[in-house]
C-alpha positions as CSV (number, residue, x, y, z in Angstrom):
1,X,11.2,24.0,10.2
2,X,7.9,23.8,8.4
3,X,5.2,21.9,10.0
4,X,2.4,20.1,8.5
5,X,-0.3,18.6,10.5
6,X,-1.4,15.1,9.7
7,X,-4.4,14.6,7.6
8,X,-6.5,11.7,8.7
9,X,-8.9,9.8,6.9
10,X,-11.4,7.4,7.4
11,X,-14.7,6.0,5.7
12,X,-15.9,5.7,9.7
13,X,-17.7,9.4,10.4
14,X,-17.4,8.4,14.4
15,X,-14.0,8.4,14.1
16,X,-14.3,12.3,13.2
17,X,-11.6,11.9,10.3
18,X,-10.3,15.4,8.5
19,X,-11.5,13.4,4.9
20,X,-14.6,11.2,5.0
21,X,-13.2,8.6,2.3
22,X,-13.3,4.5,1.4
23,X,-10.0,3.9,0.2
24,X,-11.9,1.3,-2.1
25,X,-12.9,4.4,-4.2
26,X,-10.4,5.6,-6.6
27,X,-9.0,8.1,-7.4
28,X,-8.3,9.6,-3.8
29,X,-9.8,12.8,-2.9
30,X,-5.9,14.5,-3.0
31,X,-4.1,16.5,-5.3
32,X,-0.8,14.5,-7.0
33,X,2.4,15.0,-4.6
34,X,0.7,15.7,-1.7
35,X,2.3,14.2,1.1
36,X,5.8,13.4,2.4
37,X,4.5,10.1,4.2
38,X,1.3,8.2,4.1
39,X,0.6,6.1,7.0
40,X,-1.8,2.9,6.9
41,X,-1.5,0.8,9.8
42,X,-3.7,-2.2,9.7
43,X,-5.8,-0.6,6.6
44,X,-4.9,-2.4,3.6
45,X,-5.9,-5.8,4.2
46,X,-9.6,-4.3,4.4
47,X,-9.5,-2.3,0.8
48,X,-10.3,-4.8,-2.0
49,X,-10.4,-8.4,-2.3
50,X,-8.1,-11.1,-2.2
51,X,-7.4,-12.0,-6.1
52,X,-8.0,-8.8,-7.7
53,X,-4.7,-7.7,-9.2
54,X,-6.1,-4.5,-10.8
55,X,-7.3,-3.0,-7.5
56,X,-3.9,-4.3,-5.9
57,X,-2.2,-2.0,-8.8
58,X,-4.0,0.7,-8.9
59,X,-4.4,1.5,-5.4
60,X,-0.5,1.3,-5.1
61,X,-0.6,3.6,-8.0
62,X,-3.1,5.6,-6.2
63,X,-1.0,6.2,-2.9
64,X,2.5,6.6,-5.2
65,X,0.6,9.4,-6.7
66,X,-0.2,11.0,-4.0
67,X,3.5,11.1,-2.7
68,X,5.7,13.4,-3.2
69,X,9.1,12.3,-4.7
70,X,10.9,10.1,-2.4
71,X,7.8,9.9,0.1
72,X,7.5,7.1,2.3
73,X,4.4,4.8,2.5
74,X,4.6,3.0,5.7
75,X,2.3,0.5,6.6
76,X,1.1,-2.6,8.8
77,X,-1.0,-5.6,8.0
78,X,-1.3,-8.9,9.5
79,X,2.0,-11.1,8.8
80,X,1.8,-13.9,7.1
81,X,0.8,-17.1,9.2
82,X,-1.2,-14.9,11.9
83,X,-4.4,-15.7,12.5
84,X,-5.6,-12.6,12.1
85,X,-4.9,-12.7,8.0
86,X,-8.3,-14.1,7.6
87,X,-9.8,-14.1,11.4
88,X,-10.9,-10.8,10.9
89,X,-13.8,-10.8,9.3
90,X,-13.3,-7.5,8.0
91,X,-10.2,-8.4,5.9
92,X,-10.5,-8.8,2.2
93,X,-7.3,-10.0,1.2
94,X,-3.9,-10.4,2.4
95,X,-0.6,-8.4,1.9
96,X,2.3,-10.7,1.6
97,X,6.0,-9.3,1.4
98,X,6.7,-11.1,-1.5
99,X,3.9,-8.9,-3.4
100,X,6.7,-5.6,-2.9
101,X,8.7,-7.4,-5.8
102,X,5.8,-6.0,-8.0
103,X,5.9,-2.5,-6.6
104,X,9.7,-2.1,-7.2
105,X,10.6,-2.0,-10.8
106,X,14.5,-3.2,-10.1
107,X,12.9,-5.8,-8.1
108,X,10.3,-7.1,-10.9
109,X,13.5,-6.8,-13.4
110,X,15.1,-9.5,-11.2
111,X,12.1,-12.2,-11.2
112,X,10.1,-11.2,-14.6
113,X,11.2,-14.1,-17.4
114,X,13.3,-15.7,-14.9
115,X,10.5,-16.9,-12.6
116,X,7.3,-17.8,-12.3
117,X,5.5,-14.4,-11.8
118,X,3.3,-12.3,-14.1
119,X,4.1,-9.1,-15.7
120,X,1.7,-6.8,-14.8
121,X,4.0,-4.0,-15.8
122,X,1.3,-3.1,-18.4
123,X,-0.8,-2.1,-15.9
124,X,1.5,-0.5,-13.2
125,X,4.0,2.7,-13.8
126,X,4.5,3.5,-10.4
127,X,7.8,2.6,-8.6
128,X,8.6,2.2,-4.9
129,X,12.4,1.5,-3.4
130,X,12.0,-1.2,-0.5
131,X,13.5,0.7,2.3
132,X,12.5,-1.8,5.0
133,X,9.9,-4.7,5.8
134,X,9.8,-6.7,8.7
135,X,7.6,-9.6,9.5
136,X,7.0,-10.8,13.0
137,X,4.9,-13.3,14.4
138,X,1.6,-11.0,13.8
139,X,2.4,-8.1,12.0
140,X,4.2,-7.7,8.6
141,X,5.5,-4.0,8.2
142,X,6.6,-2.4,5.2
143,X,8.4,0.8,4.2
144,X,8.6,2.0,0.6
145,X,10.0,5.2,-0.9
146,X,8.2,6.7,-3.7
147,X,10.5,7.0,-7.0
148,X,9.5,9.7,-9.2
């Protein structure tokens, strides 16, 4: 079995990452279809800003781009209702489980035009299957599979 070592990315040089990069800067410094998995634990809430739908979709489009077909995006963020959603001064946005509907074309199709949700399909062409969403008292964990 082939083993590919993990590639670490951080904007803090003191963490000694493989790639020094600010995730607010798009595009990311990786070729398309580079990764079988992307793990972002307590990261996404530090990127973009609340209400910036353009960055929200651009970032998930970019994560989808660098995933291989069928690749997994695994993430954790503060859960809705957790004091850490906005209690941490470094958090710039809240990722909510309901937002995953916008990332899955199949889920989106069941909602758009039938509910009050906005149609952003003109700016977002990526597609993820929702593999698992787990909301605990403090943490929201999601697993998305890139569809290509």
